[in-house]
Residue, then its C-alpha position, 0 to 999 in steps of 0.5 A: x725541655x723544661x717542667x715548664x715547657x710541657x705545662x706551657x704546652x698544654x696550655x697552648x691553644x690547639x693549632x688549626x689552619x687560620x685561613x691566612x696563608x699569603x704567599x710569601x715568607x714567614x721568618x723565624x731566627x735569631x740574629x743571623x738571620x734578622x741582620x738583612x736576610x729579609x731585605x735581601x729577599x724582600x729585593x728579591x722580590x719575595x714578600x717577608x715577614x720578618x719575625x727574628x730577634x737578635x740573640x733568640x733562641x727556639x725555645x724562646x721562639x716557640x713559647x711565642x708562636x702560638x700567639x703569632x698571627x701567622x700570615x705567611x704560607x712559609x715558614x722558616x726557621x733558623x735556630x740554634x747558634x744561640x741555643x748550641x752557646x748556652x748548651x741546649x739543644x734547638x731540636x725540640x723546640x724547632x719540632x714542636x714549631x714546625x709541627x704547629x705551622x704545619x697543623x696551621x696548613x703552612x710548609x715549612x722550611x729548616x736553613x739549617x745553622x751557618x757553618x762555625x763550630x762554638x765549644x760547647x758539648x752539643x756541637x754544631x754538626x750534630x744540631x744540623x744532623x739532627x735538623x735535617x734529620x727532622x726535614x726528612x722525618x716531617x717531610x719538611x725543606x732543608x736549605x741547607x745552611x750549613x753548606x754555605x761557605x762562612x765569610x764574617x767581619x766579627x766571626x759571629x755574623x755572616x758578612x755581605x758576600x755570605x748573607x748574599x750567599x744565604x739566601x741565594x740557599x734559601x730561595x734554591x730551596x724554595x723553588 
């Protein structure tokens, strides 16, 4: 984490339950999440508030996190692809977001990073192992997106079949 992030953490308002715990999912993630996952969850009857953004990183999401109005009972964290592409570790920021959501009384689900090797120093496999370890340490759910068969039309984003598999895996993890 940068010195700027440490200062920001010290200045953020403290986390506490805000009384809004609507049964449903609040999605944080990058274009992997933003490209149709919310729509598929809604089609399956799940109430969704989608705050995922194409190009987002865990660090950027965390910088907004204290100021977002969270209303859903469950927070789903799907970051890592853009972090890894930039050679950054997403886990410290995911830890901060998860702890804050838990302090608000919310359930946290980590998706893991979709399978593909990225040519960076901090590999997706190591990141996935660290995210799984974080889920265990914080007693959160891990949806296992790293184990979903990869298929893509553009070699980056899931195609429709893979998006369906990702949603299926997330729904299974939520049960």
